C-alpha positions in Angstrom: 0.0 0.0 0.0 2.8 2.4 0.9 4.6 1.6 -2.4 1.4 2.5 -4.4 1.3 5.9 -2.7 5.0 6.6 -3.4 4.5 5.5 -7.1 1.5 7.7 -7.4 3.4 10.7 -5.9 6.3 10.1 -8.3 3.9 9.9 -11.3 2.2 13.2 -10.3 5.6 14.9 -9.8 6.8 13.8 -13.2 3.6 14.9 -14.8 4.0 18.4 -13.3 7.6 18.7 -14.4 6.8 17.5 -17.9 3.9 19.9 -18.3 6.0 22.7 -17.1 8.7 22.0 -19.6 6.2 21.7 -22.5 4.5 25.0 -21.4 7.8 26.8 -21.5 8.8 25.4 -24.8 5.4 26.4 -26.4 6.0 30.0 -25.4 9.6 29.8 -26.8 8.1 29.5 -30.3 7.7 33.3 -30.2 11.3 34.1 -29.2 13.1 36.3 -31.7 12.3 39.2 -34.0 9.1 39.4 -36.1 7.9 41.7 -38.9 4.3 42.5 -38.2 1.5 44.2 -40.2 -1.5 45.7 -38.5 -4.4 45.8 -40.9 -7.5 48.0 -40.4 -6.0 50.4 -37.8 -7.8 53.8 -37.5 -4.8 55.5 -39.1 -4.4 52.8 -41.8 -2.2 49.8 -42.0 0.9 49.9 -39.9 4.2 48.0 -40.1 6.0 47.3 -36.9 8.7 45.0 -35.4 8.2 42.9 -32.4 11.0 41.3 -30.3 10.4 38.5 -27.9 13.0 37.4 -25.3 13.0 35.3 -22.2 14.7 36.8 -19.2 14.9 34.8 -15.9 12.2 32.5 -17.2 9.8 35.3 -18.0 8.7 36.1 -21.6 9.3 39.8 -22.4 8.2 41.7 -25.6 9.1 45.0 -27.2 6.9 46.6 -30.0 8.9 49.0 -32.2 7.0 51.3 -34.5 3.6 51.3 -32.9 4.1 54.9 -31.5 6.5 56.3 -34.1 10.1 56.0 -32.8 9.3 55.0 -29.2 8.6 51.4 -28.1 5.3 50.4 -26.6 5.4 49.5 -22.9 4.0 46.0 -22.4 2.4 45.7 -19.0 1.7 41.9 -19.0 2.1 38.8 -21.2 -0.1 35.8 -20.9 1.4 32.6 -22.4 -0.9 29.8 -23.7 0.0 26.7 -25.7 0.0 28.1 -29.2 -0.7 31.8 -28.5 0.2 34.7 -26.3 -1.7 37.8 -25.2 0.2 41.1 -24.7 -1.4 43.8 -22.6 -0.5 47.5 -23.0 -2.0 51.0 -23.0 -2.7 53.3 -26.0 -4.0 56.8 -25.5 -5.3 56.0 -22.0 -7.0 52.8 -23.2 -5.9 49.4 -22.0 -5.7 47.0 -25.0 -4.8 43.4 -25.6 -3.0 42.0 -28.6 -3.5 38.2 -29.2 -1.0 36.5 -31.4 -1.5 32.9 -32.5 0.9 30.5 -34.2 0.1 29.7 -37.8 3.1 27.6 -38.8 6.8 27.6 -38.1 7.5 31.2 -39.3 4.1 32.9 -39.4 1.6 34.3 -36.9 -1.8 36.0 -37.0 -3.7 37.9 -34.4 -5.8 40.9 -33.5 -6.0 43.9 -31.2 -9.2 43.8 -29.1 -10.8 41.7 -31.9 -11.0 44.7 -34.3 -7.5 45.4 -35.8 -6.0 42.3 -37.4 -2.3 41.4 -37.5 -0.2 39.0 -39.5 3.5 38.5 -39.0 6.6 36.7 -40.2 9.6 35.6 -38.3 12.8 37.5 -39.2 15.4 34.9 -39.8 19.1 35.9 -39.1 21.6 34.9 -41.7 
């Protein structure tokens, strides 16, 4: 009976460790630099660059070109299996940008479900 409890505990611990590793790997898909195109923005289509890095286990993002020369300040990032949600403020409005994996080098998404995004990974030579 005691052996069954120990075995069950080991299986549960391995499951948690394995799921944690896979969760981290899924978010790592987004790491690197991306060319993005926002379509249908109030000021017309916008090109921007996004950079995703992992520092101390935490996913961080920078959006270049959204506000001219300055970078957008990301307040939070929510990682999911094949997507991420970035939260930031624009003109006193809190907005969310959802980005989903399409294939190895392409993503799609939207800002608050109204402005659509498509992106392509920038590959370094």
